[in-house]
N, C-alpha and C positions, 0 to 999 in steps of 0.2 A: 504494500500500500504506500509506503514511504517513497518507493521508487517512482510510482505513478505521480505522486505529488511533485517530486523533483522534475519530472518530465513536463508536467503542466506549467510549473514556474519557469523552467528554462524556455519552453515553447512560447509562453506569453512574453517573456523578456526579450526573446529573439524575434518575435513576430511570426513564428512558424506555426500558426494555428492549425493549418491543414496537416502538417507533419505530426503535430501533437495528437490530433484526433486519430490519425493512422496508427501512431505508436500505441495509443490507448486501445484501439481495436485489436491490434496484434497481441498486446499483453493479455487482453481479455480472452482471445481465442486460444492462445497458448497457455 
């Protein structure tokens, strides 16, 4: 769960909204 939070924060800070969503989906599937 903490990893997902870091991905969200990093994505928001970097402006990679789409990449963040894709990463979340991949994490959810795996």
